[in-house]
C-alpha positions as CSV (number, residue, x, y, z in Angstrom):
1,X,-8.7,17.4,23.8
2,X,-9.3,16.7,20.0
3,X,-9.9,13.2,18.3
4,X,-7.6,12.4,15.4
5,X,-8.8,9.3,13.4
6,X,-6.4,8.1,10.9
7,X,-7.1,5.5,8.3
8,X,-4.2,5.4,5.7
9,X,-3.1,2.2,4.6
10,X,-5.6,1.6,1.9
11,X,-5.2,5.2,0.7
12,X,-1.5,5.0,0.5
13,X,-1.3,1.7,-1.3
14,X,-3.7,3.3,-4.0
15,X,-1.7,6.7,-4.3
16,X,1.8,5.7,-3.4
17,X,3.0,6.1,-7.1
18,X,1.9,9.6,-7.3
19,X,3.1,11.2,-3.7
20,X,6.3,12.0,-2.3
21,X,5.1,11.8,1.1
22,X,4.9,8.1,1.1
23,X,7.7,5.8,1.8
24,X,7.0,2.0,1.7
25,X,9.7,-0.5,2.1
26,X,9.6,-3.8,0.5
27,X,10.5,-6.0,3.5
28,X,10.9,-9.1,1.3
29,X,8.9,-11.0,4.0
30,X,5.5,-11.0,5.5
31,X,5.0,-8.5,8.5
32,X,3.7,-10.5,11.3
33,X,3.7,-7.9,14.1
34,X,4.9,-4.6,15.2
35,X,4.0,-1.2,16.4
36,X,3.4,2.3,15.2
37,X,4.8,5.8,15.9
38,X,3.2,9.1,15.5
39,X,4.2,12.5,15.4
40,X,3.1,16.2,14.9
41,X,5.6,17.9,12.5
42,X,5.3,21.8,12.6
43,X,8.2,23.3,10.6
44,X,11.3,21.8,12.2
45,X,9.5,21.1,15.4
46,X,8.5,17.5,16.0
47,X,6.4,16.5,18.9
48,X,5.6,12.8,19.6
49,X,2.0,11.7,20.1
50,X,1.3,8.9,22.5
51,X,1.8,5.5,21.0
52,X,-1.3,3.5,20.3
53,X,-2.2,1.0,23.1
54,X,-2.6,-1.7,20.7
55,X,-0.4,-3.6,18.7
56,X,0.0,-3.1,14.9
57,X,-2.0,-6.0,14.2
58,X,-4.9,-5.1,16.4
59,X,-5.1,-1.7,14.3
60,X,-5.0,-3.5,10.9
61,X,-8.1,-4.9,9.0
62,X,-7.6,-7.4,7.9
63,X,-5.1,-8.1,10.6
64,X,-1.4,-9.5,10.3
65,X,0.2,-11.0,8.4
66,X,0.7,-8.1,5.9
67,X,1.4,-10.1,2.9
68,X,2.6,-9.2,-0.5
69,X,-0.3,-7.9,-2.8
70,X,-2.7,-7.6,0.2
71,X,-4.7,-4.6,1.1
72,X,-4.8,-3.4,4.7
73,X,-6.5,-0.5,6.4
74,X,-4.7,0.8,9.4
75,X,-7.1,2.9,11.8
76,X,-6.5,4.3,15.2
77,X,-8.4,7.0,17.1
78,X,-6.3,9.2,19.2
79,X,-6.9,12.2,21.7
80,X,-4.3,14.8,21.3
81,X,-3.7,17.7,23.6
82,X,-5.1,21.1,22.9
83,X,-1.7,23.0,22.5
84,X,-1.1,21.3,19.0
85,X,-0.6,24.3,16.8
86,X,-3.5,25.0,14.7
87,X,-1.7,26.4,11.7
88,X,-1.2,23.8,9.0
89,X,0.6,21.0,11.2
90,X,1.4,17.7,9.7
91,X,1.2,14.2,11.0
92,X,3.7,11.5,10.4
93,X,2.7,8.0,10.8
94,X,5.5,5.2,10.8
95,X,4.7,1.4,11.1
96,X,7.4,-0.6,12.4
97,X,8.1,-4.4,12.2
98,X,8.9,-6.8,15.0
99,X,12.5,-5.6,14.9
100,X,11.4,-1.9,15.2
101,X,12.6,-1.2,11.7
102,X,10.3,1.4,9.9
103,X,8.7,-0.4,6.9
104,X,6.1,2.3,6.0
105,X,6.1,6.2,6.8
106,X,3.5,8.7,5.6
107,X,3.4,12.7,6.4
108,X,0.5,14.6,5.5
109,X,-1.2,18.0,6.4
110,X,-4.2,18.1,8.8
111,X,-6.7,20.6,10.0
112,X,-7.4,20.1,13.7
113,X,-11.0,21.4,14.8
114,X,-12.8,21.3,18.2
115,X,-16.2,19.5,18.1
């Protein structure tokens, strides 16, 4: 198994105007809770990763609510199975509000190394 440590929220807020990989939806209201979804994308093949065993708010620093103008860091460490392709896979992270609507999505390339 490999560990995948994702910390994206602050990075994305700083670079969202220069990257096409980021999709942030203005919800017109504060986010008070929700969940996350992660997938490995390899070409046209998408494999779902196990969902975090924590709520969205438990993975955020500072915790919920997510308010306009705020900066939040989303952090989640995940063990992934050994048969994830080693040639240029990408990870897609989606953050969902309490109604299960995606309000944040980012997809980025990763390099998986055993350690």
